[in-house]
N, C-alpha and C positions, 0 to 999 in steps of 0.2 A: 831342595830345602830352602825355607825362607831365611835369608841372611841379610835382610835390609836393615835390621836393627843392630845397634852397637852391641858387641859381645862383652863389653866392660860392665862390671857390676858396681853399684854404689855401696857404700858402707851400710846404708839403711837396708838394702836388699839382702846383703850378706848376713846382717844381724837378724833381720826378720826370718830368713831361712833357718838360721841356727836355732831360733826359739822352738821350731818344730821338733828338733832333736832333744832339746832341753825338756820339753813336755813329754815326749815319748820315753825318755830315759828315766823320768821319775817312776814310770811303770817298769821299764825294762831292768834298771839297776836293782829295783826291789825284787824282781823275779830272780835275778842272778844271785843276790846277796842273801835274801831272807825267805824265799819260797819254801825250801826244804825245812828250814828251822820253823817257819810258821806252821807248816803242816804237821810236823812231828811234836814240837814242844809247846805250841800255842793252840792250834786247832785240835790236836789230840789224836792224830792218825798214827797207826803203827808204821814203822819204817818201810816195810814191804808194801803196804797199801799206798803210802805216799809215793813210793818209787813207781808202782804200777800206774797210778793216775798221771804222774808227770810224764812217764814214757809213752803211754798209750795215747793220751790226748795230744801231747806235743808232737808225736810223729804223724798223727792224722792231720793236725793243723799244718805241719811243715809240708807234707807231700800232697795235701788236699786243698787247703785254702789258698796257699801262695801261688801255685801255677794258674789256678782259675782266676784269681784276682788280677794277676799279671796280664793274662790274655785279655780280660775284659777292659782293664785300664788302658792297654795299648790301643784299643778300639773305641775308647770313649771320645765322643765329640761334643763339645760344649763351647759356649762363648768365653769360658774361663780357661779352656785348654783341656788336655787329657787328664792331668794328674791333680791339679789344684782343687777341683770339685770334691775329690775323694777326701782331701784333708779337711775341707769345710764340713762336709755332711757326716763325717764320722767322729768329729771332735767331741760332741756331747755324749753320744753312746759309749765311746771309749772311756770317758771320765766316769760315767755311771757304773759301768760293769767293772772297772778297776776297783771302785769302792766296794761293790758287792762281793768280788772275789776274795777280798781280805776282811770280810765280815764273818763273825763266828756265831751262827744261829744256834738256838737251843734245841737241836734235833737229837734223835737217837743216833747211834754210831752209823747205822746204815743210811739214815737220812743225811748225815753229814758227808758220807761218801758220795751220795748222789748229788748233793749241793756242790761239793768240790768239783765233781766232773762237769756239771753244767756250767758253773761260773768260770772255770778255767778254760773250757771250750769256747765260750762266748768271748772271754778276754783275748784269747789268741786269735779268734776270728776278726774282731774289731781292730786289734793291734795290727794284723796283716793288712786289713782294708785301709788303714790309715798310714802305716809306716812304709809299706811297699811303694805306693804312689809317691809318698814324700821322698823316698830314696831315689826313685826313678826321676823325680823332678830335677835332681842335681845334674842329670845327663842332658837336659834340654833347656836349662836356664842359660847356659853359655857353651860354646864350642871351643873357647880359648882355654888351653890346658893350664896355663899359669893362673888364670882367673879361677879355674876349677880347683887347683891346688889351694889357692887363697881361701875360697869358699869352704873347702873341706877343713881348713885350719880353724876358721870361725866356728864351723859346725861342731868340731870336736873339742874346742874350748868349752862350748856350751854343754857338751856331753860330760866333760870333766866336772863342771859345776854341779850338774845333776848327780853325778857319781859322788862328788864331795859331800853333798847334802845327805844322800842316802847312806853312805858308808861311814861318814864321820859323826853325824848328828842324829840320824834317825833312830838308832838303837836307844840312845839316851832319851830322845823325845818321846818315844813310845812308852818307855818305863815311867817317865815323868807324867805323861798325859793319862796313863792308866793308874798311877798311884802306887806302883810297885812292880815286882818281877814275877809274881805268881801268874800262871797261865791265864786265869780269868782277868787279871789286871792288864796283862800284855794285850789281850784281845780287845779290851776297851780302848787302850792306847792306840792300837793299830787302826781301829775304826775312826777315831778322831783325827789321826794324822792323815789318813787317806781321804777324808772328806775335804780337807783343805788342798791336798795335792790334786784331787780331781778337778776342783774349781779352777785352780791356778793353771793346770795343764790345758784345760779346755780353752781358756782365754788366750794362751800362747799359741795354740794351733790356729785359732782364728786370725791372730796377727800374722802368722806365716802366710796364710792364704791371701791376706790383704796386701802384703808387701812384696810378693814375688811375681815373676812374669815368665812365661814359657816363650823362648826365642827360637828354638830349633823345632820347626814344624815340618814333618815329612810332606812331600808333594803327593798328590793323589795317585800318581803312577807308581809310587813306592809302597803302596798298600800290599800286604801279603796275607796269606791264610795262616791259620795256626799251625797247619802241617808244615808250611814253608819255614815258619819261625823255628819250629822244633828241629827241622832238618838242618837249618843253619847252625843251631846250637850244637848239634852232634858233631859238626865238622870244625867247631871252634875250640881248639885245644886250650888257649888261654882261659876261656870260660870254664872248661872242665877243671883246670887247675885251681882257678879262683873259687869254684864251688867247693872243692875238697878242702882248700886252705881255710875258707870261712867256717866250714864244719869243724875243723880241727881247732881253730882259734877259739871258737865259742864253747867247745867241750872243755877246754882248759879254763876259760873265764868262769864258766858256771861251776866247775868242780872246785877251783881254787877260791873264788869269791864266796861261794856258799859255805866253805869249810872254815873260814877264819873265826866265825862266832863259836863254833864247836872247839876250835883250837885254843882260843883264849879262855873259854869256860872250863876246859878240861885238861889242857897240857901246860900252858904257860904258868910259871911260878908266880903266885899273886904277890908275895913279899918282894920279890925282885922287880916285878912290874910296878908296884907302888913306889919303891925307892926311885925308879927311873922317872916316873911321870910326876912325882910330887912337886918338884920345882916348877914345872909348867903349870900344874893346877894351882899352886900357891900364887904364882904370878897372875893367873886369871882371878883368883880370889881377891888379891890385893887391888885389882882393877875393878872389883865389884861384879865380876862374872863368875857365877857358880853353876854353870850350865850342866856339868857332868855329875854334880852331887858327890856322894861319898863312895860310889861303886867303882872299884878299880878296874873291873872287867870292861864295863861300857866305856869308861874314860880311856883305858888303854887301847881298846879296839878302835875307838874313834880317832885317837891321836896316831895310831899305827897306820890306819887308812889315810889319814890326812897327809902324813909325810909322803906316802906313795903317790897320792893324787896330785899334790902340789908339784912334785917332780915330773909327773906325767904331763902336766900343763906346760912345764918348761920344755919337755921333749916335743910336745906338739908344736910349740913356737919355732923349733928348729927343723921341723919336718919339711916345710915348704922350701926353704933355701937349700937343704940337702937334696931334696928330690929334684929341684930345678937344675942342680949342678950335676948330680950323679945318676939320676933316674930313680923312679919309684921302686922298681924291682930290687935293685942291689941294696938300696938303703933299708928297705923292709927286711930283707933276708939277714943282713948283718946285725941290725938292731934286735931282731927277734931272737937270734942265737944268744947274744949277750944277755938279754933280759932273762932267758931261760936258765942261764947259769946261776943267777941269783935266786931263782925258784928252787933249784936243786940244793942249794946251800942249807935250806930249812931242814933238810933231813939230818944234818950233822949238828944242829944246835940243841944243847941240853935245855931243860925248862928254865934254868936260871940265866941263860944268855940273851936276855931281853934286848939289850943294846944292840947286839949283832943282828937280832931279828929285825929291829927297826931300820938299821943301816941297810940290810939286804933288801928290805921292802922299798926303801927310798931309791936305791940304785936300779932295782927292777922296774920301778915306776918310771924312772927317767928314760930308760932305753925302750920300754914298751910304748911309752907315750909317742916316741918318734914314729912308730908303725901305725898308730890309730887313724890319722887322717888318710894315710896311704891306702889302706884296704879299700875304702869306698871310692877314692879317686881312681884306683886301679880297675875297679869294676866298671866305672864310667868309661875308662879307656877301652875296656873290653867291648862295650857297646859301640864305641867308635870303630874299633877293629872289625866288628861284625859288619857295620855299614861300609867300611873301607873294602872289605873282601866281597860282600854280597850286593852292594849298592841298595840295600834296604835297611831301614833303621827299625829295630824292635827293642826299645829301651826297657820297657816295664817287664817283658818276658825274661830279659837278661837279669834284671835286678830281682825278679821274683825267684829265679833260681838261686841267687845269692841269699835271699831271705829264707829259702828252703834250708840252705846250709846253716844260716844263723839259728833258725828255730830248731832244726834237728840237733845242732850242736848244743844249744841251751838245754834241750830236752834230754839228750844223752848224758851231758855233763851233770845235770841236776839229778837225774834218775840214778846215775852211777854213784853219785854222792850218797844218796839215801840207801841204795843197795849195799854199798861198801860199808856204811855205818852198821847196817844190820849184820853183814858178814863178820864184822869185827865185834859183834855183840854189844853195840851201843844201846843203852836204855834211856829213852827220853825222860826228862825230869827226874832223874835218879838222885835223890837227896843224899844218899849214902856214898856217892862217888862212883865213877866208872871203873871198870876193870882195866888192868894193864893192857890187855888186848885192844880194848876200845880206845884207850889213850894213844897207843901205837898207831891205830887206824887214823886218828885225827891228824897225826904228824905226817903220815904217808899222803894224806889227802891235800896237804898244802905244799908238798915237795915233789916226790917221785912221780906220782900218778899224773898231775897236771903238766909236768915237764915233757912227758912223752909226746902228746899231740903237737906241742910247739916245735919240737925238734923235727918231727916228720914233716910239718908244714914248711919249715925252713928248707928242708931237702927238696920238696916239690918245686920250689922256686928256681931251681937249676934248670927246669924244663919249661919255664914260662918265657916266651919268646919276645914279649913286648919290652925291649930294652929302651934306654934313653934315645938311641939313634932312631929306633922304630917309632917312638912317640912323636918325634919331630916330623918324620915322614908322613905319618898318618894325619897329623894336624894340618900339615901343608896341603896334602892331597884333598882332604875334605873341604878345606876352605876354598880351594880352587873350584871344586865341583859345585859347592853351594853358591858361589859367586856367579857361575855360569847358569 
């Protein structure tokens, strides 16, 4: 391995790298938060049809696109490295297809189904071609694990900013840009918002390409066949555990994140919500800020998400020092369990307990925030573990497997959301109000159902062998090999 270049990273490079995730998450957080709602209540699909599209296309993308792109990226040779060219050349196509995927054409119902399948397929293809090499890039920018932890913290602060925008402001912006909350108005608002998101995201991805450098370059004798890479993966137990853990985490994120808009629209008591948020909105109004308008649901949902995300960012800032001291595995497991307890509490809140809902969201956000940078830093550690065991580095194929877990988790979580809504007899755009069964379903979708995958994931980490002690050993051994 080439180790002649310093493994320390400048603030500029860490910031430039983090912009790539900021750009990608303008798309990803929208998929997590609004894809189901867009398909059912704006685009006009039936819940079962939306579930079928999300599940079928998502699983094909997860198990088809990601392994192929990972194998090709690992074998890419260019003057810019293996992974940076992918970020550059997919930046514009990703922006264009993201806009098209959230556009509502005036087609027949069958035509809209076909359009949704085609655009969602292309969106997941270009997202994989961009974000998988981007994620793998974190494993070759530096071999210093403390620098890697620091870079992950930068990266996921950027993720939180994207999440903050999408979950706090986007619902209100869409309504404002479209001029109202009717489906046709929301469709216009969605198109306007995504036009600007696509342009901004494309620019940020190009900046990522320009400001980063690949420092860990495998020697020619370390080249391997795809068969060897797959065989190495099969013997890599930490990789298997991380694959399943990633799947479970994103099932919960998709199910819980996508349920909040239904929860606020149909379960939370509007009078209690208005009383709670009125002082905040009045403070904004006195300062000349009337961003949320008069709609208590969009304002309440935005402030609810804002509290959780702000505390997530605080948790992220604590992630590195905790991981440096105690190891990624143990910190991740404990923080994940505690964050899950605050998800379960939502099952017990009556519609009027809005203050407790906000408090539980804030505490959940703080403890979950601690885990966010650790997931991807642990996957980079798994790439190091594979090289340490097999004396061959296959960074992208390892990250592609994790992207399979991410995409499959997003797909399963989002399709479960729409399927369960249908199972609980939810009727999109029902102006007369939902049934008690449907309202109960929205409560279950933000509490019990998303808690289950998180708890299973925490249990899996008891079998993950890369402890703090092993992290130090792997880093030391690999540094010695690369120096020689």
